[in-house]
C-alpha positions as CSV (number, residue, x, y, z in Angstrom):
1,M,111.3,108.3,103.5
2,S,113.8,109.1,105.6
3,E,114.9,106.9,109.0
4,L,115.2,109.1,112.3
5,C,115.9,105.9,114.2
6,R,115.9,102.2,114.6
7,F,115.8,100.4,117.8
8,A,114.5,97.1,119.2
9,G,112.8,96.4,115.9
10,I,111.0,99.7,115.7
11,I,111.8,102.0,112.7
12,I,110.9,105.7,113.3
13,Y,111.0,108.2,110.3
14,M,109.5,111.1,108.3
15,M,108.3,111.6,104.8
16,F,109.5,114.6,102.9
17,F,107.0,117.1,102.2
18,D,104.4,115.2,104.3
19,T,101.6,117.9,105.1
20,G,98.7,116.6,103.1
21,K,97.0,113.8,105.3
22,H,98.1,114.8,108.5
23,S,99.2,118.5,109.0
24,K,100.3,118.0,112.7
25,P,104.2,117.3,113.1
26,H,104.4,113.8,113.1
27,V,106.4,110.5,112.6
28,H,105.6,107.1,110.9
29,V,106.7,104.2,113.3
30,K,107.1,100.7,111.9
31,Y,107.2,97.5,113.8
32,G,107.1,94.0,111.8
33,D,103.6,94.3,110.2
34,Y,102.6,97.1,112.4
35,E,102.3,100.7,111.1
36,A,101.4,103.7,113.0
37,V,101.8,107.6,112.9
38,L,102.3,109.6,115.9
39,T,102.4,113.4,116.6
40,I,105.7,114.2,117.9
41,D,104.1,114.7,121.2
42,G,102.7,111.2,121.5
43,E,99.1,111.4,119.8
44,L,98.2,108.2,117.6
45,L,96.6,109.9,114.4
46,A,96.4,106.4,112.4
47,G,97.5,103.0,112.3
48,S,98.3,100.8,115.2
49,L,101.2,99.1,117.2
50,P,101.4,96.7,119.9
51,F,101.0,98.2,123.5
52,K,104.6,97.8,124.5
53,Q,106.2,99.1,121.1
54,M,103.7,102.2,121.4
55,K,105.0,102.9,124.8
56,M,108.4,102.8,123.8
57,A,108.0,104.8,120.7
58,I,106.1,107.6,122.6
59,N,109.1,107.2,125.3
60,W,111.3,108.0,122.5
61,L,109.7,110.6,121.2
62,G,109.5,112.3,124.6
63,M,113.3,112.1,125.1
64,H,113.9,113.2,121.9
65,E,111.2,115.9,121.2
66,E,113.2,119.0,120.2
67,E,115.4,116.9,117.5
68,A,112.2,115.6,116.0
69,Y,110.8,119.0,115.7
70,Q,114.0,120.2,114.1
71,A,113.9,117.2,111.7
72,W,110.2,117.7,111.1
73,N,111.1,121.6,110.2
74,L,113.4,120.3,107.4
75,A,111.7,117.2,106.1
76,V,108.5,119.3,105.6
77,Q,110.9,121.6,103.1
78,G,112.2,118.5,101.7
79,K,115.8,118.9,103.2
80,H,117.5,116.0,104.8
81,F,117.9,115.6,108.5
82,D,120.4,114.1,110.5
83,R,119.5,110.3,112.3
84,I,118.7,110.7,115.9
85,D,120.9,108.3,118.3
86,Y,118.9,105.8,120.3
87,K,119.6,106.5,123.9
88,R,118.0,105.0,127.0
């Protein structure tokens, strides 16, 4: 697991070589006891988040879509990627 970003109690991360269960480019999102898997374009693949945090995660993905795809392309090859700074 490698963290992409952390903000407002939300942790967005990717797993290396993570193409088995969900083949679409995606991130894992954790907030407290909640966990979800979202595609980089914002589709919920698994899990759940409270409404506000889901909206925040989807908005973050929209603002950082290109960077998230670059990180995905490295992660599926087992290569490390840079963290993405949180920008409002």
